[in-house]
C-alpha positions as CSV (number, residue, x, y, z in Angstrom):
1,M,-15.6,-29.0,-13.0
2,K,-12.4,-29.3,-14.9
3,K,-9.6,-28.8,-12.4
4,T,-6.7,-26.9,-13.9
5,L,-3.1,-26.4,-12.7
6,V,-1.4,-23.1,-13.6
7,I,2.3,-23.2,-13.4
8,M,4.1,-19.9,-13.5
9,A,7.2,-20.8,-15.6
10,A,8.1,-17.7,-17.6
11,G,11.4,-17.4,-15.7
12,L,12.1,-21.1,-16.0
13,G,11.6,-21.2,-19.7
14,S,13.9,-18.3,-20.3
15,R,16.8,-20.3,-18.8
16,F,16.7,-23.2,-21.3
17,G,19.8,-23.1,-23.4
18,A,21.3,-20.3,-21.3
19,G,24.4,-22.3,-20.3
20,A,25.5,-24.5,-17.3
21,G,24.7,-23.6,-13.7
22,K,21.1,-22.5,-14.2
23,K,19.6,-24.1,-11.1
24,Q,15.9,-23.9,-12.3
25,V,16.6,-26.2,-15.2
26,T,18.9,-28.6,-13.4
27,P,17.6,-32.2,-13.3
28,V,16.7,-33.4,-9.8
29,D,17.0,-37.1,-10.4
30,D,18.9,-39.6,-12.5
31,R,16.1,-39.7,-15.1
32,G,16.4,-36.0,-15.9
33,H,13.2,-34.8,-14.3
34,L,12.9,-31.2,-13.2
35,I,10.9,-30.2,-10.2
36,I,8.1,-29.0,-12.5
37,D,7.7,-32.6,-13.7
38,Y,6.9,-33.7,-10.1
39,S,4.3,-30.9,-9.7
40,A,2.5,-31.9,-12.9
41,Y,2.7,-35.6,-12.0
42,D,1.2,-35.0,-8.5
43,A,-1.6,-32.9,-10.0
44,M,-2.4,-35.6,-12.5
45,R,-2.6,-38.2,-9.7
46,A,-4.9,-35.9,-7.7
47,G,-7.4,-35.7,-10.6
48,F,-6.3,-32.5,-12.4
49,E,-7.2,-32.7,-16.1
50,K,-5.4,-29.7,-17.5
51,V,-2.1,-27.9,-17.0
52,V,-1.4,-24.4,-18.2
53,F,2.2,-23.3,-18.5
54,V,2.7,-19.6,-18.3
55,I,5.9,-19.0,-20.3
56,K,7.6,-16.5,-22.6
57,P,6.4,-16.9,-26.2
58,E,10.0,-17.4,-27.5
59,S,10.5,-20.4,-25.2
60,Q,7.5,-22.5,-26.2
61,E,9.2,-24.8,-28.7
62,M,12.0,-25.8,-26.4
63,F,9.7,-25.9,-23.3
64,H,7.3,-28.2,-25.1
65,Q,10.1,-30.5,-26.2
66,L,11.6,-30.8,-22.7
67,I,8.5,-30.7,-20.5
68,G,5.2,-30.2,-22.2
69,A,5.3,-33.1,-24.6
70,N,5.7,-35.6,-21.8
71,V,2.8,-34.1,-19.8
72,A,0.6,-33.9,-22.8
73,R,0.5,-37.7,-23.0
74,H,-1.4,-37.7,-19.8
75,M,-3.2,-34.3,-19.4
76,E,-4.4,-31.5,-21.5
77,V,-1.6,-29.0,-22.0
78,A,-2.0,-25.3,-22.9
79,Y,0.3,-22.4,-22.9
80,A,-0.3,-18.8,-21.8
81,Y,2.2,-16.1,-22.6
82,Q,3.6,-13.5,-20.2
83,T,4.9,-10.4,-22.0
84,L,5.1,-6.8,-21.0
85,T,2.1,-6.0,-23.1
86,S,-0.1,-8.9,-21.9
87,A,-3.3,-8.0,-20.0
88,L,-2.4,-4.3,-19.7
89,P,-5.2,-2.2,-18.2
90,E,-6.8,0.3,-20.6
91,G,-4.7,3.4,-20.9
92,A,-1.6,1.8,-19.4
93,S,1.7,1.6,-21.3
94,V,5.1,0.0,-20.9
95,P,7.7,2.5,-19.5
96,A,10.6,3.2,-21.8
97,G,13.5,0.9,-20.8
98,R,11.3,-1.6,-18.9
99,E,12.5,-5.2,-19.5
100,K,11.7,-6.9,-16.2
101,P,8.4,-9.0,-16.2
102,W,5.5,-7.6,-14.2
103,G,5.6,-10.3,-11.6
104,T,3.7,-13.4,-10.4
105,G,0.4,-11.7,-10.0
106,H,0.6,-10.7,-13.7
107,A,1.8,-14.2,-14.7
108,A,-1.4,-15.7,-13.2
109,L,-3.6,-13.1,-14.8
110,C,-2.1,-14.0,-18.2
111,A,-3.5,-17.5,-17.9
112,Q,-7.2,-16.5,-17.7
113,A,-8.2,-17.4,-21.2
114,Q,-7.0,-21.0,-20.7
115,V,-8.7,-21.6,-17.3
116,P,-12.3,-22.7,-17.5
117,D,-13.1,-23.3,-13.8
118,G,-11.4,-23.4,-10.4
119,F,-7.6,-23.8,-10.5
120,V,-4.4,-24.1,-8.6
121,C,-1.5,-21.7,-9.2
122,I,2.0,-22.6,-8.3
123,N,5.7,-21.7,-8.9
124,A,7.6,-23.8,-11.4
125,D,10.7,-24.5,-9.2
126,D,9.1,-25.5,-5.9
127,F,8.4,-29.1,-4.9
128,Y,5.2,-29.2,-2.9
129,G,4.4,-32.9,-2.5
130,D,1.4,-35.0,-3.4
131,E,-0.6,-34.1,-0.2
132,A,-0.9,-30.5,-1.3
133,F,-2.5,-31.4,-4.6
134,R,-4.9,-33.9,-3.0
135,Q,-6.0,-31.2,-0.5
136,A,-6.4,-28.7,-3.4
137,A,-8.5,-31.2,-5.5
138,A,-10.8,-31.9,-2.5
139,F,-11.3,-28.2,-1.9
140,L,-12.1,-27.5,-5.6
141,D,-14.6,-30.5,-5.6
142,A,-16.4,-29.2,-2.5
143,P,-19.1,-26.5,-2.9
144,H,-17.9,-23.0,-2.0
145,A,-19.0,-19.4,-2.6
146,D,-17.3,-17.6,-5.4
147,T,-15.5,-15.5,-2.9
148,C,-14.0,-18.5,-1.0
149,H,-10.5,-19.5,-2.0
150,A,-7.7,-21.4,-0.3
151,M,-3.9,-21.8,0.1
152,V,-1.7,-24.6,1.3
153,G,0.2,-23.6,4.4
154,F,3.6,-25.2,5.0
155,Q,5.4,-25.3,8.3
156,L,8.3,-22.9,8.2
157,K,10.8,-25.4,9.5
158,N,9.9,-27.7,6.5
159,T,10.8,-25.0,4.0
160,M,14.3,-24.0,5.1
161,T,17.7,-24.5,3.6
162,P,21.0,-24.8,5.4
163,N,22.7,-22.9,2.7
164,G,21.5,-19.4,3.4
165,S,18.5,-17.3,3.9
166,V,15.0,-17.7,2.3
167,A,12.1,-15.4,1.7
168,R,8.7,-16.6,3.0
169,G,5.3,-15.2,3.5
170,V,4.5,-15.7,7.2
171,C,0.8,-16.2,7.7
172,E,-1.5,-15.1,10.4
173,V,-4.4,-17.6,10.7
174,N,-7.6,-17.2,12.8
175,E,-9.4,-19.9,14.8
176,A,-11.5,-20.8,11.8
177,G,-8.4,-21.6,9.8
178,E,-8.8,-18.6,7.6
179,L,-5.9,-16.4,6.4
180,C,-5.9,-13.0,8.1
181,A,-2.6,-11.6,6.8
182,I,0.7,-12.4,5.1
183,T,3.9,-10.7,6.1
184,E,6.8,-11.0,3.7
185,R,10.1,-11.8,5.4
186,T,12.9,-11.7,2.9
187,K,15.8,-12.9,5.0
188,I,14.9,-15.9,7.2
189,F,17.6,-18.3,8.5
190,A,17.2,-21.7,10.0
191,D,17.8,-21.9,13.8
192,G,17.5,-25.5,14.9
193,E,13.8,-26.4,14.7
194,N,12.9,-22.8,14.6
195,A,14.1,-19.8,12.6
196,R,15.0,-16.2,12.8
197,F,14.8,-13.2,10.5
198,T,16.6,-9.9,10.0
199,E,15.4,-6.6,8.5
200,D,18.7,-4.8,8.9
201,D,21.2,-7.0,7.0
202,G,22.0,-9.2,10.1
203,K,22.6,-6.5,12.7
204,T,19.7,-7.8,14.7
205,F,17.5,-10.9,14.5
206,Q,14.0,-11.7,15.7
207,P,12.7,-15.3,16.3
208,L,10.1,-17.2,14.3
209,C,8.4,-20.4,15.4
210,G,9.3,-23.4,13.3
211,S,5.7,-24.5,13.1
212,A,4.5,-21.1,11.9
213,P,2.4,-21.4,8.7
214,V,4.0,-19.9,5.6
215,S,2.9,-19.4,2.0
216,M,4.9,-21.1,-0.7
217,N,2.7,-19.6,-3.5
218,F,0.4,-22.7,-3.6
219,W,-3.0,-21.0,-4.2
220,I,-6.4,-22.5,-4.9
221,F,-8.7,-20.1,-6.6
222,N,-12.2,-20.0,-7.8
223,H,-12.4,-18.4,-11.3
224,S,-13.7,-15.2,-9.8
225,I,-10.2,-14.4,-8.6
226,F,-9.3,-13.1,-12.1
227,D,-11.5,-10.0,-11.6
228,A,-9.5,-9.3,-8.4
229,M,-6.2,-9.9,-10.3
230,R,-7.3,-7.4,-13.0
231,E,-8.3,-4.8,-10.4
232,G,-5.1,-5.3,-8.5
233,F,-2.9,-5.0,-11.6
234,K,-4.7,-1.8,-12.5
235,A,-4.0,-0.4,-9.1
236,F,-0.4,-1.5,-9.3
237,M,0.1,0.2,-12.7
238,A,-1.4,3.4,-11.4
239,G,0.5,3.3,-8.0
240,R,3.6,1.3,-7.1
241,M,4.8,1.0,-10.7
242,Q,4.9,4.7,-11.1
243,Q,7.3,4.9,-8.1
244,N,9.7,2.4,-9.7
245,P,8.8,2.0,-13.3
246,L,11.7,-0.2,-14.3
247,K,11.7,-2.8,-11.5
248,A,8.4,-2.7,-9.5
249,E,6.5,-6.1,-9.6
250,F,2.9,-7.1,-9.0
251,Y,3.1,-10.2,-6.8
252,L,0.4,-12.8,-6.6
253,P,0.0,-12.6,-2.7
254,D,-0.9,-9.0,-3.2
255,V,-4.3,-10.1,-4.6
256,P,-5.4,-12.2,-1.5
257,G,-4.0,-9.5,0.7
258,R,-6.0,-6.8,-0.9
259,L,-9.2,-8.9,-0.8
260,I,-8.7,-9.8,2.8
261,A,-8.2,-6.1,3.7
262,Q,-11.4,-5.2,1.9
263,K,-13.2,-8.1,3.5
264,A,-14.2,-9.1,0.0
265,A,-13.1,-12.7,0.1
266,S,-11.9,-15.5,2.4
267,F,-8.9,-17.8,2.1
268,Q,-8.9,-21.1,3.9
269,V,-5.4,-22.3,5.0
270,L,-5.0,-26.0,4.3
271,P,-2.1,-27.1,6.6
272,T,0.5,-29.7,5.5
273,G,3.4,-31.2,7.3
274,A,5.1,-32.1,4.0
275,K,8.7,-31.3,3.3
276,W,9.3,-28.7,0.7
277,F,12.2,-29.0,-1.7
278,G,13.6,-26.3,-3.9
279,L,16.8,-24.9,-5.4
280,T,17.1,-21.6,-3.7
281,Y,20.8,-22.1,-3.9
282,L,22.7,-24.4,-6.3
283,E,24.1,-26.1,-3.1
284,D,20.5,-27.3,-2.4
285,L,20.6,-29.7,-5.3
286,G,22.2,-32.6,-3.3
287,E,19.5,-32.5,-0.6
288,T,16.7,-32.2,-3.1
289,R,18.0,-35.2,-5.1
290,R,18.4,-37.3,-1.9
291,G,14.9,-36.3,-0.7
292,L,13.2,-37.2,-3.9
293,Q,15.1,-40.5,-4.1
294,L,13.9,-41.4,-0.6
295,L,10.3,-40.7,-1.8
296,K,10.9,-43.0,-4.7
297,D,12.4,-45.7,-2.5
298,A,9.3,-45.5,-0.3
299,G,7.1,-46.1,-3.4
300,K,5.7,-42.5,-3.6
301,Y,7.0,-42.0,-7.2
302,P,8.1,-44.3,-10.0
303,E,11.6,-43.9,-11.4
304,E,10.2,-42.7,-14.7
305,L,7.3,-40.3,-14.1
306,W,5.9,-40.1,-17.7
307,K,6.4,-43.7,-18.9
């Protein structure tokens, strides 16, 4: 099996050259690496042979110069393009005035032609750590039914920022370690070792356990998931998109959620105690840089990833 990493980077690529202050394209170390460099590097070390960047067509040249060319010296690199007309269901059309992309579920679907076997699908601007990729590689190498997939579950307390709220998919996991449901909480705030969330703009709060497993969009899929993505996108276009044609999005977690509800597939939750880094806010940059430098000082990463 050729293990493939799919990185959803259409939003990232569109920010190149857009001016200062764009957090997703801000270097996170003194050598100019972006978070996406660390993800590709960790995947390479875990035995992934190919990376597919899902980008906007117009950003390919600049994206390849800044990221893809470095990775291509060590792994096979391919590009998939997310546009409003990509992978549209038969009979569907783009609503007049629609400019917003169709979402992460659609971004993953756009990569199908470039993915030969099982694969991992992640965000471009989240640092997941090497343990997540090692677990993913081991899962893909093990024999599984076509309907068996997985996700890496982070502890909520390891995914928080002191600079404001975060949105997380809080997971319900059964005794067998399988995902039962994901509940999206869009305004979660750190509260010591735990957290709390609000659904009424801060009027009231409810507690969340800091050790609760959450999804950070680190999915491990068998190739059969593309059929479910296509069906989910078709249902989205006929349903939720009609209610909000200019802004509705088809999110990647909707696909596992739909399959779980139908009892059509299982998703193993692979727990990790790793610390997540990201740039939810520009103020997170300092902590992210310090955290990555500590990992370098501990010998986890070389100063220059692609030398």
